[in-house]
C-alpha positions in Angstrom: 98.1 246.5 92.8 99.0 243.0 91.5 100.7 242.8 88.2 100.0 240.1 85.6 101.9 236.9 86.4 102.5 237.9 90.0 99.7 237.5 92.5 99.1 239.9 95.4 101.1 239.2 98.5 97.9 238.7 100.5 97.2 235.6 98.3 100.1 233.7 99.8 99.7 232.0 103.2 102.3 232.8 105.8 104.6 230.1 107.0 102.7 229.7 110.3 99.5 228.9 108.5 101.2 226.4 106.3 102.8 224.8 109.3 99.4 224.5 110.9 98.1 222.7 107.8 101.0 220.3 107.9 100.4 219.6 111.6 96.7 219.1 111.0 97.4 216.7 108.1 99.9 214.7 110.2 97.4 214.5 113.1 94.6 213.1 111.0 96.9 210.6 109.3 98.5 209.4 112.5 95.1 209.0 114.1 94.2 206.5 111.4 97.0 204.3 112.6 96.3 204.8 116.3 93.6 202.1 116.4 95.5 199.5 114.3 97.7 198.0 117.1 94.9 198.0 119.7 91.9 197.2 117.5 91.7 193.5 118.5 91.9 194.6 122.2 89.1 197.1 121.7 86.8 194.5 120.0 87.5 191.9 122.7 86.7 194.5 125.4 83.4 195.4 123.7 82.3 191.9 122.7 84.3 189.5 124.9 86.2 186.6 123.3 84.3 186.8 120.0 85.3 184.6 117.1 84.8 187.6 114.8 87.6 189.8 116.3 89.5 189.9 113.0 86.4 190.8 111.1 85.4 193.6 113.4 89.0 194.9 113.6 88.9 195.2 109.8 85.4 196.6 109.9 86.5 199.5 112.1 89.1 200.5 109.5 86.6 200.1 106.7 83.9 202.3 108.2 86.5 205.0 108.8 87.7 204.9 105.2 84.1 204.8 103.9 83.2 207.9 105.9 86.1 209.7 104.4 85.1 208.7 100.9 81.5 209.7 101.4 82.0 213.1 103.0 85.3 214.5 101.5 83.4 215.8 98.4 80.8 217.5 100.6 83.4 219.3 102.7 85.2 220.3 99.5 82.1 221.9 98.0 81.3 223.7 101.3 84.9 225.1 101.4 84.4 226.5 97.9 81.3 228.3 99.1 82.2 229.4 102.6 86.0 229.5 102.7 88.8 227.0 103.6 89.6 228.2 107.1 86.1 227.7 108.6 85.8 224.2 107.2 89.2 223.1 108.3 88.6 224.4 111.8 85.1 222.7 112.0 86.7 219.5 110.8 89.5 219.6 113.4 87.1 220.5 116.2 84.7 217.7 115.2 87.5 215.3 114.9 88.8 216.2 118.4 85.4 215.7 119.9 85.1 212.3 118.2 88.5 211.3 119.6 87.5 212.5 123.1 84.2 210.6 122.8 86.2 207.4 122.8 86.4 207.7 126.6 82.6 207.1 126.8 82.5 204.1 124.4 81.3 200.9 126.0 79.9 198.7 123.2 80.8 197.6 119.7 78.1 199.7 118.0 79.4 202.7 119.8 82.9 201.9 118.7 81.7 201.7 115.1 79.9 205.0 115.5 83.0 206.6 117.0 85.1 205.5 114.0 82.4 206.7 111.5 82.3 210.2 113.2 86.1 210.4 113.1 86.1 209.6 109.4 83.4 212.1 108.8 85.4 215.0 110.3 88.8 213.8 109.1 87.4 214.0 105.6 87.4 217.8 105.8 91.2 218.2 106.3 93.3 216.8 103.5 91.3 218.0 100.5 90.5 221.5 101.9 94.1 222.0 103.1 95.3 221.1 99.6 92.6 223.4 98.1 93.9 226.3 100.2 97.4 225.8 99.0 96.1 225.7 95.4 94.2 228.9 96.0 97.2 230.8 97.3 99.9 229.4 95.0 101.9 232.1 93.3 103.3 229.5 90.9 102.8 226.0 89.8 106.1 225.0 91.4 105.0 226.5 94.7 101.7 224.7 94.6 103.3 221.3 93.7 105.9 221.5 96.5 103.5 222.6 99.2 101.0 219.9 98.2 103.9 217.4 98.4 104.6 218.7 101.9 101.1 217.8 102.9 101.4 214.4 101.3 104.6 213.7 103.1 103.1 214.8 106.4 100.3 212.2 105.7 102.9 209.5 105.0 104.8 210.4 108.2 101.6 210.2 110.2 100.6 206.8 108.7 104.0 205.4 109.6 104.3 206.9 113.1 100.6 206.4 114.1 100.8 202.8 115.3 104.1 203.5 117.2 102.5 206.5 118.9 99.5 204.4 119.8 101.7 201.8 121.5 103.7 204.5 123.3 100.8 206.5 124.5 98.9 203.4 125.5 101.9 202.3 127.7 102.2 205.7 129.3 98.5 206.5 129.6 95.9 205.6 132.2 94.2 202.2 131.6 90.6 201.3 132.1 89.3 204.6 130.6 86.7 204.0 127.9 86.5 200.3 127.0 87.6 198.0 129.8 91.4 197.5 129.7 91.9 199.9 126.8 94.1 202.9 127.3 92.5 206.3 126.4 95.9 207.9 126.0 96.2 207.7 122.1 92.8 209.2 121.5 93.2 211.9 124.2 96.5 212.9 122.6 95.0 213.1 119.1 92.1 215.2 120.4 94.5 217.6 122.1 96.7 218.1 119.1 93.6 218.5 116.8 92.3 221.3 119.0 95.6 223.0 119.1 95.8 222.8 115.3 92.3 224.2 115.0 93.2 227.2 117.1 96.5 227.7 115.3 94.9 227.7 111.9 92.0 230.0 113.0 94.6 232.6 114.2 97.1 232.4 111.3 95.3 231.5 108.1 94.3 234.4 105.8 91.8 233.8 103.1 93.3 234.5 99.7 91.6 237.5 98.0 89.9 237.0 94.6 90.2 234.0 92.4 93.2 231.6 92.6 96.3 233.1 91.1 96.8 230.1 88.9 93.6 228.9 87.1 93.0 226.8 84.1 89.2 226.7 84.0 87.9 223.3 82.7 85.8 223.2 79.6 83.0 220.8 78.8 85.5 218.6 76.9 87.8 218.5 80.0 85.1 216.9 82.1 86.0 213.6 80.6 89.7 214.2 81.4 88.8 214.8 85.0 86.9 211.5 85.2 89.9 209.7 83.7 92.2 211.3 86.3 89.9 210.2 89.1 89.7 206.7 87.7 93.5 206.5 87.6 93.5 207.8 91.2 91.1 205.0 92.2 93.3 202.4 90.3 96.5 203.6 91.9 95.0 203.5 95.4 93.5 200.0 94.8 96.9 198.7 93.6 98.5 200.0 96.8 95.7 198.5 98.9 96.1 195.1 97.2 99.9 195.3 97.6 99.9 196.2 101.3 97.5 193.5 102.3 99.2 190.9 100.1 102.7 191.6 101.3 101.6 191.4 104.9 99.6 188.2 104.6 101.8 186.4 102.0 105.1 187.3 103.7 103.9 186.2 107.1 101.8 183.1 106.2 103.5 181.8 103.1 107.1 183.0 103.2 107.5 182.8 107.0 108.7 186.3 107.4 108.8 187.6 111.0 106.7 190.5 112.2 109.8 192.6 112.5 110.7 191.9 108.8 107.2 192.8 107.7 107.3 196.0 109.7 110.6 196.8 108.2 109.1 196.3 104.7 106.3 198.8 105.4 108.8 201.3 107.0 111.0 201.1 103.9 107.9 201.4 101.7 106.8 204.6 103.4 110.4 206.0 103.5 110.8 205.4 99.7 107.4 207.1 99.0 108.4 210.0 101.2 111.8 210.5 99.4 110.2 210.1 96.0 107.7 212.8 96.6 110.4 215.1 98.1 112.5 214.8 95.0 109.7 214.8 92.3 108.1 218.0 93.7 111.4 219.8 94.5 112.9 222.7 92.5 114.9 220.0 90.7 111.8 219.0 88.7 109.4 221.5 87.0 105.9 220.9 88.3 104.4 221.5 84.8 106.4 218.6 83.4 105.3 216.0 86.0 102.6 214.7 83.7 105.4 213.0 81.7 106.0 210.6 84.6 102.5 209.2 84.8 102.8 206.5 82.1 106.3 205.5 83.1 105.3 205.5 86.8 102.4 203.1 86.2 104.7 201.0 83.9 107.3 200.7 86.7 104.6 199.9 89.1 103.5 197.0 87.0 107.1 195.8 86.7 107.5 196.0 90.5 104.3 194.0 91.1 105.5 191.3 88.6 108.8 191.1 90.5 106.9 190.8 93.8 104.9 187.8 92.4 108.0 185.8 91.7 110.4 186.5 94.5 110.9 184.9 97.9 113.1 185.9 100.8 113.5 189.1 102.7 116.0 190.9 100.5 114.3 190.2 97.1 110.9 191.1 98.6 112.4 194.3 100.0 113.6 195.2 96.5 110.2 194.6 95.1 108.6 196.7 97.8 111.0 199.6 97.1 110.2 199.5 93.4 106.5 199.6 94.0 106.8 202.3 96.6 108.9 204.5 94.4 106.5 204.3 91.5 103.3 204.6 93.6 105.0 207.6 95.4 105.4 209.3 92.1 102.0 208.5 90.6 99.6 209.3 93.4 100.7 212.9 94.1 101.1 213.6 90.4 97.5 212.7 89.8 96.4 214.9 92.7 98.5 217.8 91.4 96.9 217.6 87.9 93.4 217.3 89.2 94.1 220.5 91.2 95.6 222.2 88.1 92.5 221.2 86.2 90.0 222.4 88.9 90.1 226.1 88.3 88.1 227.8 91.1 86.4 224.5 92.2 89.5 223.3 94.1 87.6 222.0 97.1 85.1 220.0 95.2 87.6 218.5 92.9 90.1 217.6 95.6 87.3 216.2 97.7 86.4 213.9 94.8 90.1 212.9 94.6 90.2 212.1 98.3 87.1 210.0 97.9 88.4 208.1 94.9 91.7 207.3 96.7 89.9 206.2 99.9 87.5 203.9 98.0 90.3 202.6 95.9 92.4 201.7 99.0 89.4 200.0 100.7 88.5 198.0 97.5 92.1 197.1 97.0 92.5 195.8 100.6 89.4 193.7 100.3 90.5 192.4 96.9 94.0 191.6 98.1 92.7 189.3 100.8 90.2 187.6 98.5 92.7 187.0 95.8 95.2 185.6 98.2 92.7 183.3 99.8 91.2 181.9 96.6 93.9 182.1 93.9 97.2 181.8 95.7 100.2 183.8 96.8 101.1 185.3 93.4 97.6 186.2 92.2 97.2 189.6 93.9 100.4 190.8 92.4 99.7 189.5 88.9 96.2 191.1 88.8 97.5 194.4 90.2 100.3 194.3 87.6 97.7 194.0 84.9 95.7 196.9 86.3 98.9 199.0 86.5 99.8 198.2 82.9 96.3 199.2 81.7 96.6 202.4 83.7 100.0 203.1 82.0 98.2 202.9 78.6 95.4 205.2 79.7 98.0 207.7 81.1 99.8 207.6 77.7 96.6 208.3 75.9 95.7 211.4 78.0 99.3 212.7 77.9 98.7 215.2 75.0 95.8 216.9 76.8 97.8 217.1 80.0 100.7 218.6 78.0 98.4 221.3 76.7 97.0 222.0 80.2 100.6 222.3 81.5 101.1 225.2 79.0 97.9 226.9 80.1 98.8 226.5 83.8 102.0 228.5 83.3 99.9 231.6 82.3 98.7 233.0 85.7 95.8 235.5 85.8 96.2 238.8 87.6 94.8 238.7 91.1 92.2 241.5 91.8 92.9 243.9 94.6 
């Protein structure tokens, strides 16, 4: 029988199930980057030497992210009703089929359809995996650290995806699928997704009863949830603006080489990875992370202001590191508090969080290109700095309520046998 403050052992996933979730998250994230290095080649193979290659290359990314944003809430709600394991397995199996279907793609509409289907099924993984971790968490610290592991797996996949694409394209068989385009990256993603699905099906145990840590939201708290989702959208939009602006501004205006730009993004991802590893480690109490939201957005604003005024590889790298550290602290903290606030509706809430982040990143990427084209090199950073500063003020205003929620979240309910 479970005692109060200590959930039943069956509520905790074993290490093999958690490892399966990490592999699945890495697979989905890396597959997003698989298409980036070869997107122009795919468009040319489908459309010939079209003048709209850049537009379609961006469009393929956009439809993927839009599909994730549209369907993540649906998958989350379904997982609340029917269990996490079945939704994750269906998502991975469907994702594997969408990757394998690339071998039959011949036209540009089919390519868009393939990316849409991939996004549809990929949307099931991140929010439902995080929801399972939240369901099974024996403590707030455990939940925070394991959710951070999933986030770090996603960052690692995003960084390594393009490199894996180049490597598997070079070692794969050409002229499968679109003419001249290697099928290797997509076949590898499909294989790993199927292995992950089997792994999770065999190892994941459904937690019994309600989540061990619940802080059921009240009617008043609905407004707080919407504020957290808005901040999630804002943080993702800022990152989207920054990524596009750094790439275009550094290359076109500052004359940075492709290698230097790649190094900036590698350092950005590494700093985010390390920041999350430290922030959600035993060194920091999970229930106190709400205190870092307002300072995190403030530091983000300062980093963007610095980015708007510097030139040269070393100063830009410094600005990138500041922005990455602050964004790496803000985004997972918002996800953690949305989860802590979700009660038994973890899937639905984390699905909404995934949707907000995806829409924010897509909007930010589009806004970054537009601001750079029409208002000049510093404009994207200045506008983003203003948005980050406003977000810091909002985070400061909601801090008292998050502090009260942190007290409630440390009082776990007994888990029924």
